[in-house]
All heavy atoms as TSV, in Angstrom:
chain	resi	resn	atom	element	x	y	z
A	1	MET	N	N	40.109	6.277	15.798
A	1	MET	CA	C	38.750	6.121	15.303
A	1	MET	C	C	38.383	7.362	14.454
A	1	MET	O	O	38.653	8.465	14.880
A	1	MET	CB	C	37.766	5.925	16.457
A	1	MET	CG	C	36.427	5.470	16.046
A	1	MET	SD	S	35.589	4.841	17.491
A	1	MET	CE	C	34.115	4.434	16.802
A	2	VAL	N	N	37.675	7.110	13.325
A	2	VAL	CA	C	37.304	8.191	12.470
A	2	VAL	C	C	35.976	8.763	12.936
A	2	VAL	O	O	35.042	8.105	13.238
A	2	VAL	CB	C	37.155	7.636	11.010
A	2	VAL	CG1	C	36.769	8.705	10.046
A	2	VAL	CG2	C	38.417	6.925	10.572
A	3	PRO	N	N	35.926	10.177	12.922
A	3	PRO	CA	C	34.658	10.772	13.368
A	3	PRO	C	C	33.591	10.557	12.288
A	3	PRO	O	O	33.873	10.348	11.086
A	3	PRO	CB	C	35.034	12.216	13.408
A	3	PRO	CG	C	36.263	12.414	12.556
A	3	PRO	CD	C	36.935	11.116	12.629
A	4	PRO	N	N	32.276	10.495	12.730
A	4	PRO	CA	C	31.239	10.207	11.838
A	4	PRO	C	C	31.089	11.345	10.775
A	4	PRO	O	O	31.403	12.464	10.969
A	4	PRO	CB	C	29.986	10.212	12.682
A	4	PRO	CG	C	30.374	10.795	13.964
A	4	PRO	CD	C	31.867	10.689	14.108
A	5	VAL	N	N	30.655	10.925	9.587
A	5	VAL	CA	C	30.463	11.815	8.426
A	5	VAL	C	C	29.138	12.533	8.564
A	5	VAL	O	O	28.148	11.925	8.975
A	5	VAL	CB	C	30.534	11.008	7.127
A	5	VAL	CG1	C	30.334	11.979	5.946
A	5	VAL	CG2	C	31.772	10.221	7.032
A	6	GLN	N	N	29.113	13.813	8.255
A	6	GLN	CA	C	27.893	14.594	8.332
A	6	GLN	C	C	26.978	14.136	7.125
A	6	GLN	O	O	27.422	14.230	6.029
A	6	GLN	CB	C	28.149	16.061	8.249
A	6	GLN	CG	C	27.063	16.972	8.508
A	6	GLN	CD	C	26.640	16.930	9.948
A	6	GLN	OE1	O	27.085	16.198	10.749
A	6	GLN	NE2	N	25.670	17.862	10.258
A	7	VAL	N	N	25.761	13.696	7.450
A	7	VAL	CA	C	24.845	13.226	6.419
A	7	VAL	C	C	24.053	14.467	5.868
A	7	VAL	O	O	23.693	15.328	6.652
A	7	VAL	CB	C	23.826	12.202	6.894
A	7	VAL	CG1	C	22.892	11.691	5.895
A	7	VAL	CG2	C	24.666	10.997	7.471
A	8	SER	N	N	23.947	14.517	4.496
A	8	SER	CA	C	23.159	15.601	3.968
A	8	SER	C	C	21.729	15.693	4.431
A	8	SER	O	O	21.099	14.660	4.604
A	8	SER	CB	C	23.220	15.454	2.433
A	8	SER	OG	O	22.254	16.267	1.814
A	9	PRO	N	N	21.284	16.916	4.718
A	9	PRO	CA	C	19.847	17.049	5.104
A	9	PRO	C	C	18.812	16.489	4.052
A	9	PRO	O	O	17.776	16.021	4.419
A	9	PRO	CB	C	19.693	18.544	5.287
A	9	PRO	CG	C	21.070	19.134	5.484
A	9	PRO	CD	C	21.984	18.222	4.741
A	10	LEU	N	N	19.259	16.612	2.771
A	10	LEU	CA	C	18.378	16.029	1.669
A	10	LEU	C	C	18.253	14.532	1.895
A	10	LEU	O	O	17.183	13.974	1.786
A	10	LEU	CB	C	18.991	16.396	0.364
A	10	LEU	CG	C	18.214	15.897	-0.842
A	10	LEU	CD1	C	16.825	16.506	-0.875
A	10	LEU	CD2	C	18.968	16.184	-2.112
A	11	ILE	N	N	19.338	13.914	2.180
A	11	ILE	CA	C	19.309	12.414	2.365
A	11	ILE	C	C	18.524	12.050	3.560
A	11	ILE	O	O	17.722	11.081	3.562
A	11	ILE	CB	C	20.758	11.819	2.413
A	11	ILE	CG1	C	21.421	11.983	1.099
A	11	ILE	CG2	C	20.723	10.366	2.788
A	11	ILE	CD1	C	22.930	11.625	1.089
A	12	LYS	N	N	18.665	12.797	4.675
A	12	LYS	CA	C	17.917	12.547	5.889
A	12	LYS	C	C	16.420	12.688	5.609
A	12	LYS	O	O	15.610	11.911	6.087
A	12	LYS	CB	C	18.354	13.474	7.016
A	12	LYS	CG	C	19.618	13.198	7.699
A	12	LYS	CD	C	19.872	14.171	8.832
A	12	LYS	CE	C	21.173	13.947	9.525
A	12	LYS	NZ	N	21.411	14.877	10.610
A	13	THR	N	N	16.071	13.715	4.903
A	13	THR	CA	C	14.689	14.049	4.645
A	13	THR	C	C	14.083	12.942	3.734
A	13	THR	O	O	13.027	12.424	3.944
A	13	THR	CB	C	14.518	15.369	3.954
A	13	THR	OG1	O	15.053	16.437	4.748
A	13	THR	CG2	C	13.061	15.695	3.643
A	14	ALA	N	N	14.857	12.502	2.761
A	14	ALA	CA	C	14.410	11.378	1.858
A	14	ALA	C	C	14.231	10.097	2.648
A	14	ALA	O	O	13.203	9.389	2.376
A	14	ALA	CB	C	15.451	11.202	0.727
A	15	ARG	N	N	15.101	9.818	3.515
A	15	ARG	CA	C	14.988	8.538	4.291
A	15	ARG	C	C	13.733	8.602	5.218
A	15	ARG	O	O	13.016	7.605	5.321
A	15	ARG	CB	C	16.226	8.320	5.119
A	15	ARG	CG	C	17.440	7.946	4.199
A	15	ARG	CD	C	18.709	7.926	4.990
A	15	ARG	NE	N	18.739	6.749	5.953
A	15	ARG	CZ	C	19.670	6.560	6.789
A	15	ARG	NH1	N	20.701	7.392	6.955
A	15	ARG	NH2	N	19.638	5.509	7.547
A	16	TRP	N	N	13.532	9.764	5.890
A	16	TRP	CA	C	12.351	9.856	6.791
A	16	TRP	C	C	11.096	9.855	5.994
A	16	TRP	O	O	10.131	9.201	6.376
A	16	TRP	CB	C	12.451	11.155	7.618
A	16	TRP	CG	C	13.408	10.949	8.814
A	16	TRP	CD1	C	14.630	11.331	8.965
A	16	TRP	CD2	C	13.067	10.220	9.985
A	16	TRP	NE1	N	15.167	10.968	10.144
A	16	TRP	CE2	C	14.199	10.258	10.838
A	16	TRP	CE3	C	11.934	9.501	10.472
A	16	TRP	CZ2	C	14.267	9.664	12.097
A	16	TRP	CZ3	C	12.000	8.900	11.723
A	16	TRP	CH2	C	13.096	8.995	12.505
A	17	SER	N	N	11.131	10.471	4.834
A	17	SER	CA	C	9.952	10.479	3.899
A	17	SER	C	C	9.583	9.047	3.478
A	17	SER	O	O	8.412	8.709	3.436
A	17	SER	CB	C	10.166	11.391	2.704
A	17	SER	OG	O	10.381	12.716	3.173
A	18	ALA	N	N	10.628	8.328	3.110
A	18	ALA	CA	C	10.414	6.989	2.632
A	18	ALA	C	C	9.864	6.108	3.796
A	18	ALA	O	O	8.911	5.302	3.533
A	18	ALA	CB	C	11.711	6.354	2.123
A	19	LEU	N	N	10.307	6.338	4.929
A	19	LEU	CA	C	9.785	5.600	6.129
A	19	LEU	C	C	8.360	5.907	6.370
A	19	LEU	O	O	7.481	5.002	6.556
A	19	LEU	CB	C	10.615	5.931	7.362
A	19	LEU	CG	C	10.147	5.274	8.685
A	19	LEU	CD1	C	10.201	3.758	8.625
A	19	LEU	CD2	C	10.916	5.828	9.849
A	20	LEU	N	N	7.985	7.177	6.356
A	20	LEU	CA	C	6.590	7.574	6.538
A	20	LEU	C	C	5.723	7.066	5.467
A	20	LEU	O	O	4.541	6.625	5.741
A	20	LEU	CB	C	6.496	9.066	6.725
A	20	LEU	CG	C	7.167	9.664	8.008
A	20	LEU	CD1	C	7.112	11.179	7.996
A	20	LEU	CD2	C	6.501	9.075	9.221
A	21	VAL	N	N	6.124	7.180	4.228
A	21	VAL	CA	C	5.335	6.702	3.126
A	21	VAL	C	C	5.126	5.138	3.234
A	21	VAL	O	O	3.998	4.679	2.998
A	21	VAL	CB	C	5.944	7.004	1.747
A	21	VAL	CG1	C	5.354	6.298	0.605
A	21	VAL	CG2	C	5.855	8.511	1.475
A	22	GLY	N	N	6.107	4.462	3.637
A	22	GLY	CA	C	5.996	3.038	3.894
A	22	GLY	C	C	5.011	2.674	4.945
A	22	GLY	O	O	4.260	1.764	4.817
A	23	LEU	N	N	5.024	3.461	6.010
A	23	LEU	CA	C	4.129	3.216	7.129
A	23	LEU	C	C	2.630	3.432	6.654
A	23	LEU	O	O	1.790	2.631	6.954
A	23	LEU	CB	C	4.437	4.038	8.303
A	23	LEU	CG	C	5.649	3.709	9.076
A	23	LEU	CD1	C	6.010	4.749	10.110
A	23	LEU	CD2	C	5.508	2.309	9.702
A	24	ILE	N	N	2.510	4.523	5.956
A	24	ILE	CA	C	1.132	4.882	5.459
A	24	ILE	C	C	0.645	3.799	4.437
A	24	ILE	O	O	-0.502	3.328	4.596
A	24	ILE	CB	C	1.105	6.287	4.833
A	24	ILE	CG1	C	1.335	7.276	5.884
A	24	ILE	CG2	C	-0.172	6.506	4.080
A	24	ILE	CD1	C	1.637	8.722	5.381
A	25	TYR	N	N	1.523	3.419	3.555
A	25	TYR	CA	C	1.175	2.347	2.615
A	25	TYR	C	C	0.824	1.040	3.327
A	25	TYR	O	O	-0.198	0.384	2.943
A	25	TYR	CB	C	2.298	2.129	1.582
A	25	TYR	CG	C	2.023	0.909	0.725
A	25	TYR	CD1	C	1.167	0.923	-0.374
A	25	TYR	CD2	C	2.639	-0.311	1.016
A	25	TYR	CE1	C	0.887	-0.159	-1.119
A	25	TYR	CE2	C	2.401	-1.461	0.210
A	25	TYR	CZ	C	1.563	-1.346	-0.850
A	25	TYR	OH	O	1.304	-2.414	-1.624
A	26	GLY	N	N	1.632	0.629	4.312
A	26	GLY	CA	C	1.363	-0.546	5.033
A	26	GLY	C	C	0.057	-0.528	5.740
A	26	GLY	O	O	-0.709	-1.538	5.793
A	27	LYS	N	N	-0.321	0.543	6.325
A	27	LYS	CA	C	-1.626	0.694	7.062
A	27	LYS	C	C	-2.763	0.619	6.042
A	27	LYS	O	O	-3.727	-0.091	6.333
A	27	LYS	CB	C	-1.651	2.043	7.757
A	27	LYS	CG	C	-2.945	2.383	8.424
A	27	LYS	CD	C	-3.227	1.531	9.643
A	27	LYS	CE	C	-4.440	2.002	10.399
A	27	LYS	NZ	N	-5.312	0.960	10.715
A	28	GLN	N	N	-2.641	1.264	4.941
A	28	GLN	CA	C	-3.703	1.145	3.950
A	28	GLN	C	C	-3.821	-0.231	3.390
A	28	GLN	O	O	-5.031	-0.753	3.226
A	28	GLN	CB	C	-3.423	2.091	2.771
A	28	GLN	CG	C	-3.650	3.605	3.093
A	28	GLN	CD	C	-3.299	4.509	1.961
A	28	GLN	OE1	O	-2.637	4.086	1.070
A	28	GLN	NE2	N	-3.766	5.725	2.078
A	29	ARG	N	N	-2.763	-0.927	3.111
A	29	ARG	CA	C	-2.797	-2.237	2.625
A	29	ARG	C	C	-3.399	-3.225	3.648
A	29	ARG	O	O	-4.136	-4.110	3.306
A	29	ARG	CB	C	-1.375	-2.651	2.217
A	29	ARG	CG	C	-1.190	-4.016	1.610
A	29	ARG	CD	C	-1.712	-4.015	0.185
A	29	ARG	NE	N	-1.598	-5.291	-0.446
A	29	ARG	CZ	C	-2.229	-5.671	-1.452
A	29	ARG	NH1	N	-3.098	-4.914	-2.068
A	29	ARG	NH2	N	-2.055	-6.904	-1.969
A	30	TYR	N	N	-3.017	-3.032	4.915
A	30	TYR	CA	C	-3.547	-3.912	5.992
A	30	TYR	C	C	-5.023	-3.746	6.078
A	30	TYR	O	O	-5.821	-4.684	6.211
A	30	TYR	CB	C	-2.863	-3.486	7.279
A	30	TYR	CG	C	-3.423	-4.255	8.461
A	30	TYR	CD1	C	-3.083	-5.555	8.736
A	30	TYR	CD2	C	-4.296	-3.646	9.371
A	30	TYR	CE1	C	-3.587	-6.247	9.796
A	30	TYR	CE2	C	-4.844	-4.327	10.417
A	30	TYR	CZ	C	-4.471	-5.623	10.636
A	30	TYR	OH	O	-4.998	-6.270	11.756
A	31	ASP	N	N	-5.523	-2.435	6.081
A	31	ASP	CA	C	-6.924	-2.193	6.147
A	31	ASP	C	C	-7.700	-2.782	4.924
A	31	ASP	O	O	-8.844	-3.119	5.016
A	31	ASP	CB	C	-7.239	-0.634	6.216
A	31	ASP	CG	C	-6.789	-0.040	7.499
A	31	ASP	OD1	O	-6.606	-0.813	8.508
A	31	ASP	OD2	O	-6.570	1.195	7.593
A	32	TYR	N	N	-7.055	-2.787	3.750
A	32	TYR	CA	C	-7.636	-3.412	2.560
A	32	TYR	C	C	-7.755	-4.908	2.654
A	32	TYR	O	O	-8.713	-5.551	2.278
A	32	TYR	CB	C	-6.826	-3.024	1.315
A	32	TYR	CG	C	-7.263	-3.708	0.071
A	32	TYR	CD1	C	-8.409	-3.356	-0.625
A	32	TYR	CD2	C	-6.499	-4.778	-0.449
A	32	TYR	CE1	C	-8.831	-4.037	-1.752
A	32	TYR	CE2	C	-6.909	-5.410	-1.618
A	32	TYR	CZ	C	-8.020	-5.079	-2.308
A	32	TYR	OH	O	-8.399	-5.659	-3.389
A	33	LEU	N	N	-6.727	-5.619	3.177
A	33	LEU	CA	C	-6.621	-7.003	3.217
A	33	LEU	C	C	-7.346	-7.603	4.446
A	33	LEU	O	O	-7.774	-8.817	4.377
A	33	LEU	CB	C	-5.210	-7.513	3.221
A	33	LEU	CG	C	-4.432	-7.188	1.904
A	33	LEU	CD1	C	-2.957	-7.628	2.110
A	33	LEU	CD2	C	-5.054	-7.969	0.756
A	34	LYS	N	N	-7.520	-6.884	5.494
A	34	LYS	CA	C	-8.091	-7.462	6.744
A	34	LYS	C	C	-9.507	-8.066	6.492
A	34	LYS	O	O	-9.745	-9.182	6.882
A	34	LYS	CB	C	-8.105	-6.428	7.816
A	34	LYS	CG	C	-8.533	-6.903	9.167
A	34	LYS	CD	C	-8.468	-5.880	10.213
A	34	LYS	CE	C	-8.883	-6.427	11.539
A	34	LYS	NZ	N	-8.804	-5.425	12.578
A	35	PRO	N	N	-10.413	-7.270	5.886
A	35	PRO	CA	C	-11.793	-7.857	5.665
A	35	PRO	C	C	-11.722	-9.083	4.714
A	35	PRO	O	O	-12.578	-10.042	4.891
A	35	PRO	CB	C	-12.641	-6.756	5.061
A	35	PRO	CG	C	-11.752	-5.560	4.905
A	35	PRO	CD	C	-10.370	-5.915	5.444
A	36	ILE	N	N	-10.879	-9.110	3.766
A	36	ILE	CA	C	-10.765	-10.257	2.870
A	36	ILE	C	C	-10.316	-11.486	3.630
A	36	ILE	O	O	-10.910	-12.553	3.448
A	36	ILE	CB	C	-9.812	-9.955	1.702
A	36	ILE	CG1	C	-10.349	-8.749	0.835
A	36	ILE	CG2	C	-9.525	-11.135	0.839
A	36	ILE	CD1	C	-9.421	-8.213	-0.182
A	37	ALA	N	N	-9.345	-11.301	4.498
A	37	ALA	CA	C	-8.884	-12.452	5.273
A	37	ALA	C	C	-9.943	-12.924	6.312
A	37	ALA	O	O	-10.123	-14.148	6.466
A	37	ALA	CB	C	-7.561	-12.017	6.051
A	38	ALA	N	N	-10.698	-11.997	6.829
A	38	ALA	CA	C	-11.744	-12.389	7.749
A	38	ALA	C	C	-12.814	-13.156	7.034
A	38	ALA	O	O	-13.353	-14.181	7.536
A	38	ALA	CB	C	-12.367	-11.101	8.336
A	39	GLU	N	N	-13.183	-12.805	5.857
A	39	GLU	CA	C	-14.156	-13.509	5.052
A	39	GLU	C	C	-13.618	-14.922	4.714
A	39	GLU	O	O	-14.338	-15.931	4.786
A	39	GLU	CB	C	-14.472	-12.769	3.736
A	39	GLU	CG	C	-15.526	-13.421	2.896
A	39	GLU	CD	C	-16.901	-13.499	3.522
A	39	GLU	OE1	O	-17.166	-12.717	4.406
A	39	GLU	OE2	O	-17.711	-14.291	3.014
A	40	GLU	N	N	-12.337	-15.051	4.300
A	40	GLU	CA	C	-11.724	-16.347	4.038
A	40	GLU	C	C	-11.745	-17.268	5.250
A	40	GLU	O	O	-11.968	-18.419	5.138
A	40	GLU	CB	C	-10.292	-16.152	3.522
A	40	GLU	CG	C	-10.284	-15.572	2.143
A	40	GLU	CD	C	-8.805	-15.273	1.706
A	40	GLU	OE1	O	-7.897	-15.460	2.512
A	40	GLU	OE2	O	-8.628	-14.968	0.501
A	41	ARG	N	N	-11.471	-16.706	6.449
A	41	ARG	CA	C	-11.503	-17.437	7.618
A	41	ARG	C	C	-12.923	-17.964	7.956
A	41	ARG	O	O	-13.155	-19.101	8.373
A	41	ARG	CB	C	-10.962	-16.665	8.851
A	41	ARG	CG	C	-9.491	-16.596	8.920
A	41	ARG	CD	C	-8.999	-15.978	10.244
A	41	ARG	NE	N	-9.536	-14.668	10.496
A	41	ARG	CZ	C	-8.933	-13.527	10.150
A	41	ARG	NH1	N	-7.869	-13.538	9.427
A	41	ARG	NH2	N	-9.535	-12.400	10.441
A	42	ARG	N	N	-13.876	-17.125	7.700
A	42	ARG	CA	C	-15.303	-17.497	7.984
A	42	ARG	C	C	-15.713	-18.629	7.012
A	42	ARG	O	O	-16.324	-19.589	7.509
A	42	ARG	CB	C	-16.263	-16.280	7.712
A	42	ARG	CG	C	-17.700	-16.542	8.101
A	42	ARG	CD	C	-18.567	-15.361	7.702
A	42	ARG	NE	N	-18.648	-15.174	6.261
A	42	ARG	CZ	C	-19.325	-15.995	5.364
A	42	ARG	NH1	N	-20.067	-16.931	5.843
A	42	ARG	NH2	N	-19.342	-15.675	4.146
A	43	ILE	N	N	-15.384	-18.477	5.754
A	43	ILE	CA	C	-15.723	-19.548	4.795
A	43	ILE	C	C	-15.035	-20.871	5.125
A	43	ILE	O	O	-15.670	-21.931	5.070
A	43	ILE	CB	C	-15.307	-19.038	3.359
A	43	ILE	CG1	C	-16.245	-17.965	2.947
A	43	ILE	CG2	C	-15.402	-20.212	2.386
A	43	ILE	CD1	C	-15.869	-17.293	1.591
A	44	GLU	N	N	-13.780	-20.803	5.531
A	44	GLU	CA	C	-13.007	-21.976	5.901
A	44	GLU	C	C	-13.632	-22.649	7.141
A	44	GLU	O	O	-13.732	-23.866	7.157
A	44	GLU	CB	C	-11.535	-21.618	6.256
A	44	GLU	CG	C	-10.711	-22.785	6.568
A	44	GLU	CD	C	-10.552	-23.808	5.490
A	44	GLU	OE1	O	-10.522	-23.396	4.287
A	44	GLU	OE2	O	-10.384	-24.983	5.752
A	45	GLU	N	N	-14.119	-21.862	8.092
A	45	GLU	CA	C	-14.780	-22.410	9.246
A	45	GLU	C	C	-16.047	-23.121	8.848
A	45	GLU	O	O	-16.326	-24.252	9.344
A	45	GLU	CB	C	-15.055	-21.306	10.280
A	45	GLU	CG	C	-15.629	-21.793	11.540
A	45	GLU	CD	C	-14.750	-22.740	12.341
A	45	GLU	OE1	O	-13.509	-22.521	12.245
A	45	GLU	OE2	O	-15.298	-23.581	13.036
A	46	GLU	N	N	-16.905	-22.598	7.947
A	46	GLU	CA	C	-18.033	-23.246	7.512
A	46	GLU	C	C	-17.784	-24.496	6.794
A	46	GLU	O	O	-18.434	-25.508	6.979
A	46	GLU	CB	C	-18.842	-22.261	6.545
A	46	GLU	CG	C	-19.451	-21.082	7.241
A	46	GLU	CD	C	-20.170	-20.114	6.259
A	46	GLU	OE1	O	-20.148	-20.437	5.025
A	46	GLU	OE2	O	-20.676	-19.121	6.738
A	47	GLU	N	N	-16.749	-24.492	5.852
A	47	GLU	CA	C	-16.356	-25.726	5.195
A	47	GLU	C	C	-15.873	-26.790	6.188
A	47	GLU	O	O	-16.087	-27.964	6.003
A	47	GLU	CB	C	-15.247	-25.382	4.178
A	47	GLU	CG	C	-15.749	-24.564	2.953
A	47	GLU	CD	C	-14.606	-24.114	2.121
A	47	GLU	OE1	O	-13.456	-24.332	2.415
A	47	GLU	OE2	O	-14.942	-23.590	0.983
A	48	LYS	N	N	-15.143	-26.363	7.197
A	48	LYS	CA	C	-14.657	-27.299	8.213
A	48	LYS	C	C	-15.857	-27.975	8.951
A	48	LYS	O	O	-15.831	-29.199	9.150
A	48	LYS	CB	C	-13.754	-26.604	9.228
A	48	LYS	CG	C	-13.234	-27.574	10.251
A	48	LYS	CD	C	-12.288	-26.719	11.265
A	48	LYS	CE	C	-11.837	-27.636	12.300
A	48	LYS	NZ	N	-11.039	-26.859	13.356
A	49	LYS	N	N	-16.795	-27.178	9.221
A	49	LYS	CA	C	-18.014	-27.746	9.946
A	49	LYS	C	C	-18.753	-28.723	9.024
A	49	LYS	O	O	-19.147	-29.837	9.477
A	49	LYS	CB	C	-18.994	-26.627	10.342
A	49	LYS	CG	C	-18.568	-25.817	11.504
A	49	LYS	CD	C	-19.579	-24.661	11.842
A	49	LYS	CE	C	-18.999	-23.791	12.924
A	49	LYS	NZ	N	-19.958	-22.710	13.232
A	50	LEU	N	N	-18.876	-28.409	7.742
A	50	LEU	CA	C	-19.531	-29.340	6.825
A	50	LEU	C	C	-18.723	-30.627	6.646
A	50	LEU	O	O	-19.269	-31.659	6.606
A	50	LEU	CB	C	-19.633	-28.654	5.418
A	50	LEU	CG	C	-20.705	-27.583	5.305
A	50	LEU	CD1	C	-20.623	-26.894	3.935
A	50	LEU	CD2	C	-22.104	-28.112	5.539
A	51	ARG	N	N	-17.364	-30.461	6.549
A	51	ARG	CA	C	-16.543	-31.698	6.440
A	51	ARG	C	C	-16.679	-32.511	7.700
A	51	ARG	O	O	-16.745	-33.755	7.562
A	51	ARG	CB	C	-15.054	-31.251	6.362
A	51	ARG	CG	C	-14.374	-31.708	5.113
A	51	ARG	CD	C	-12.889	-31.290	4.998
A	51	ARG	NE	N	-12.342	-30.375	5.983
A	51	ARG	CZ	C	-12.215	-29.043	5.804
A	51	ARG	NH1	N	-12.628	-28.512	4.683
A	51	ARG	NH2	N	-11.666	-28.311	6.664
A	52	GLU	N	N	-16.643	-31.929	8.886
A	52	GLU	CA	C	-16.771	-32.734	10.089
A	52	GLU	C	C	-18.132	-33.398	10.157
A	52	GLU	O	O	-18.229	-34.574	10.559
A	52	GLU	CB	C	-16.603	-31.805	11.342
A	52	GLU	CG	C	-15.173	-31.379	11.523
A	52	GLU	CD	C	-15.065	-30.320	12.610
A	52	GLU	OE1	O	-16.067	-29.826	13.136
A	52	GLU	OE2	O	-13.887	-30.027	12.926
A	53	GLU	N	N	-19.205	-32.725	9.732
A	53	GLU	CA	C	-20.533	-33.331	9.719
A	53	GLU	C	C	-20.545	-34.543	8.728
A	53	GLU	O	O	-21.120	-35.603	9.021
A	53	GLU	CB	C	-21.591	-32.274	9.316
A	53	GLU	CG	C	-23.023	-32.783	9.283
A	53	GLU	CD	C	-23.517	-33.137	10.661
A	53	GLU	OE1	O	-22.967	-32.749	11.628
A	53	GLU	OE2	O	-24.510	-33.906	10.669
A	54	GLN	N	N	-19.978	-34.359	7.580
A	54	GLN	CA	C	-19.901	-35.430	6.597
A	54	GLN	C	C	-19.085	-36.645	7.077
A	54	GLN	O	O	-19.492	-37.813	6.933
A	54	GLN	CB	C	-19.288	-34.946	5.276
A	54	GLN	CG	C	-20.245	-34.044	4.511
A	54	GLN	CD	C	-19.564	-33.456	3.268
A	54	GLN	OE1	O	-18.367	-33.578	3.093
A	54	GLN	NE2	N	-20.330	-32.784	2.424
A	55	GLU	N	N	-18.020	-36.381	7.782
A	55	GLU	CA	C	-17.229	-37.386	8.386
A	55	GLU	C	C	-17.998	-38.181	9.463
A	55	GLU	O	O	-17.942	-39.439	9.618
A	55	GLU	CB	C	-15.892	-36.840	8.992
A	55	GLU	CG	C	-14.911	-36.418	7.890
A	55	GLU	CD	C	-13.707	-35.716	8.493
A	55	GLU	OE1	O	-13.611	-35.628	9.681
A	55	GLU	OE2	O	-12.890	-35.317	7.682
A	56	ARG	N	N	-18.770	-37.425	10.265
A	56	ARG	CA	C	-19.578	-38.006	11.330
A	56	ARG	C	C	-20.633	-38.918	10.718
A	56	ARG	O	O	-20.842	-40.057	11.177
A	56	ARG	CB	C	-20.205	-36.931	12.166
A	56	ARG	CG	C	-20.995	-37.437	13.390
A	56	ARG	CD	C	-21.715	-36.342	14.097
A	56	ARG	NE	N	-22.703	-35.705	13.255
A	56	ARG	CZ	C	-23.922	-36.251	13.055
A	56	ARG	NH1	N	-24.268	-37.393	13.535
A	56	ARG	NH2	N	-24.764	-35.550	12.328
A	57	ILE	N	N	-21.280	-38.446	9.631
A	57	ILE	CA	C	-22.345	-39.223	9.020
A	57	ILE	C	C	-21.724	-40.479	8.368
A	57	ILE	O	O	-22.193	-41.611	8.524
A	57	ILE	CB	C	-23.027	-38.374	7.949
A	57	ILE	CG1	C	-23.917	-37.321	8.620
A	57	ILE	CG2	C	-23.940	-39.315	7.096
A	57	ILE	CD1	C	-24.442	-36.294	7.686
A	58	TYR	N	N	-20.602	-40.337	7.735
A	58	TYR	CA	C	-19.878	-41.499	7.113
A	58	TYR	C	C	-19.532	-42.523	8.166
A	58	TYR	O	O	-19.749	-43.700	7.994
A	58	TYR	CB	C	-18.633	-41.035	6.395
A	58	TYR	CG	C	-17.838	-42.133	5.746
A	58	TYR	CD1	C	-18.312	-42.755	4.654
A	58	TYR	CD2	C	-16.667	-42.585	6.380
A	58	TYR	CE1	C	-17.544	-43.882	4.108
A	58	TYR	CE2	C	-15.921	-43.568	5.876
A	58	TYR	CZ	C	-16.391	-44.219	4.732
A	58	TYR	OH	O	-15.732	-45.300	4.178
A	59	LYS	N	N	-19.100	-42.035	9.362
A	59	LYS	CA	C	-18.665	-42.944	10.398
A	59	LYS	C	C	-19.868	-43.726	10.969
A	59	LYS	O	O	-19.815	-44.885	11.204
A	59	LYS	CB	C	-17.977	-42.141	11.537
A	59	LYS	CG	C	-17.402	-43.004	12.652
A	59	LYS	CD	C	-16.661	-42.178	13.588
A	59	LYS	CE	C	-16.091	-43.013	14.728
A	59	LYS	NZ	N	-15.369	-42.277	15.738
A	60	GLN	N	N	-20.953	-42.983	11.138
A	60	GLN	CA	C	-22.242	-43.593	11.580
A	60	GLN	C	C	-22.682	-44.672	10.601
A	60	GLN	O	O	-23.144	-45.795	10.990
A	60	GLN	CB	C	-23.362	-42.600	11.851
A	60	GLN	CG	C	-23.138	-41.787	13.060
A	60	GLN	CD	C	-24.270	-40.727	13.242
A	60	GLN	OE1	O	-25.093	-40.505	12.331
A	60	GLN	NE2	N	-24.289	-40.090	14.395
A	61	LEU	N	N	-22.662	-44.325	9.269
A	61	LEU	CA	C	-23.101	-45.260	8.292
A	61	LEU	C	C	-22.181	-46.501	8.198
A	61	LEU	O	O	-22.670	-47.629	8.050
A	61	LEU	CB	C	-23.208	-44.593	6.888
A	61	LEU	CG	C	-24.308	-43.568	6.737
A	61	LEU	CD1	C	-24.180	-42.927	5.431
A	61	LEU	CD2	C	-25.652	-44.216	6.865
A	62	SER	N	N	-20.915	-46.307	8.349
A	62	SER	CA	C	-20.002	-47.401	8.285
A	62	SER	C	C	-20.090	-48.269	9.524
A	62	SER	O	O	-19.816	-49.512	9.434
A	62	SER	CB	C	-18.581	-46.948	8.105
A	62	SER	OG	O	-18.133	-46.158	9.167
A	63	GLU	N	N	-20.409	-47.767	10.690
A	63	GLU	CA	C	-20.605	-48.521	11.856
A	63	GLU	C	C	-21.924	-49.283	11.834
A	63	GLU	O	O	-22.053	-50.423	12.425
A	63	GLU	CB	C	-20.546	-47.651	13.102
A	63	GLU	CG	C	-19.176	-47.098	13.407
A	63	GLU	CD	C	-19.228	-46.154	14.610
A	63	GLU	OE1	O	-20.302	-45.828	15.111
A	63	GLU	OE2	O	-18.145	-45.742	15.048
A	64	GLY	N	N	-22.881	-48.756	11.162
A	64	GLY	CA	C	-24.174	-49.425	11.126
A	64	GLY	C	C	-24.240	-50.579	10.250
A	64	GLY	O	O	-25.147	-51.425	10.339
A	65	LEU	N	N	-23.301	-50.708	9.290
A	65	LEU	CA	C	-23.312	-51.832	8.364
A	65	LEU	C	C	-22.743	-53.031	8.962
A	65	LEU	O	O	-22.139	-53.550	9.675
A	65	LEU	CB	C	-22.552	-51.528	7.069
A	65	LEU	CG	C	-23.159	-50.449	6.269
A	65	LEU	CD1	C	-22.241	-50.126	5.033
A	65	LEU	CD2	C	-24.505	-50.883	5.719
C-alpha cells in the first residue's frame, strides 16, 4: 500500500476557506429567502380558503337547484 501524499498547506487552507465561505453564503441566502417563502405560504393558504369557500357555495347552489 502506498503511503498518503502530503497535501500542501495552501491547498488545505483554500479548501477550508471555501467551505467556510459556502456556509456563510448559505446562511445569508437562507435568511434572505425564508421571509419570502413564509409570505408565499401565507398567500397560498388565503387562496386555498377562498377556493374552498367558493367550492362550498357552488355545491350548495348546485344542490339547491
